[in-house]
C-alpha positions in Angstrom: -8.5 -12.3 -5.2 -11.5 -10.6 -3.7 -10.7 -12.1 -0.2 -7.0 -11.3 -0.6 -7.9 -7.6 -1.4 -10.4 -7.5 1.5 -7.8 -8.9 3.9 -5.2 -6.3 2.7 -7.8 -3.5 3.0 -8.4 -4.5 6.6 -4.7 -4.7 7.2 -4.2 -1.1 5.9 -7.1 0.1 8.1 -5.3 -1.4 11.1 -2.1 0.3 10.0 -4.1 3.6 9.9 -5.5 2.9 13.4 -2.1 2.4 15.0 -0.9 5.7 13.8 -3.0 7.7 16.2 -0.1 8.4 18.7 2.6 8.9 16.2 4.0 12.5 15.9 3.7 12.3 12.1 0.5 10.1 12.3 -1.7 12.2 9.9 0.9 11.8 7.1 1.1 8.0 7.5 -2.7 7.7 7.9 -3.0 9.3 4.5 -0.3 7.1 3.0 -1.9 4.0 4.3 -5.4 5.2 3.3 -4.4 5.1 -0.4 -3.8 1.3 -0.6 -6.8 0.8 1.7 -9.0 2.6 -0.9 -7.5 0.7 -3.8 -7.8 -2.7 -2.2 -11.3 -1.9 -1.1 -12.1 -1.0 -4.7 -10.5 -4.3 -5.9 -12.5 -6.3 -3.4 -15.9 -4.7 -3.8 -15.9 -2.7 -7.1 -13.4 -4.7 -9.2 -15.0 -3.6 -12.5 -14.0 0.0 -11.7 -10.4 -1.0 -12.2 -11.3 -1.7 -15.9 -11.8 2.0 -16.6 -8.7 3.6 -18.2 -8.8 6.7 -15.9 -9.1 4.5 -12.8 -6.2 2.3 -14.0 -4.1 5.4 -14.7 -4.7 6.7 -11.2 -3.8 3.3 -9.7 -0.6 3.3 -11.8 0.2 6.8 -10.6 -0.4 5.6 -7.0 2.0 2.8 -7.5 4.7 5.1 -9.0 4.3 7.4 -6.0 4.6 4.5 -3.6 7.8 3.4 -5.4 9.2 6.9 -5.1 8.2 6.9 -1.4 9.9 3.6 -0.9 13.1 5.0 -2.4 12.8 8.1 -0.3 12.1 6.3 3.0 14.4 3.3 2.3 16.0 2.4 5.7 19.5 3.8 6.0 20.4 1.5 9.0 22.4 -1.5 8.2 20.6 -4.8 8.9 17.3 -2.8 9.0 15.3 -6.1 8.7 16.6 -7.2 12.1 14.1 -7.0 14.8 16.5 -5.0 17.1 16.8 -2.4 14.4 13.3 -1.9 13.1 11.7 -2.2 16.5 13.8 0.8 17.8 14.4 2.8 14.7 11.5 4.9 13.3 13.1 5.4 9.9 13.4 1.6 9.4 9.7 1.2 10.2 8.8 4.0 7.8 10.8 2.4 5.0 9.2 -1.0 5.7 5.8 0.6 5.7 6.4 2.1 2.3 7.5 -1.3 1.0 4.2 -2.8 2.3 2.2 0.0 0.7 4.0 -0.7 -2.7 3.3 -4.4 -2.5 -0.3 -3.9 -1.6 -0.9 -1.5 -4.5 0.8 -3.9 -6.9 -1.6 -6.7 -5.7 -4.6 -4.3 -6.3 -3.2 -3.5 -9.8 -2.7 -7.2 -10.5 -6.3 -7.9 -9.6 -7.5 -5.4 -12.2 -5.0 -6.5 -14.7 -6.1 -10.1 -14.3 -9.7 -9.1 -14.8 -8.8 -7.1 -18.0 -7.0 -10.1 -19.4 -9.9 -12.4 -18.7 -12.3 -10.1 -20.6 -10.2 -10.1 -23.8 
């Protein structure tokens, strides 16, 4: 799982980097930084995820990502089609929030797996 989290951390850093010319880039840089930090923690300081406060903050991040996914859910029909998401900003934002949620869930699963191994 360490390598999966490292790969996801790098992916989130790439997502941050491509936001430089976006009009709402700083907002999305911050949104993508959250899973980058959590996957970096899961890759390099996995034991930190065992702490109850850290776990609560991660769960709070997941809940915020789920809320963001609901808020940014693409309103276009067939939003998964390349023609739609390539040309529609709102579809890309919704898909970005879906990625953020999945990445955070993987980071949580890494910590949860470690907790269950220790008991």
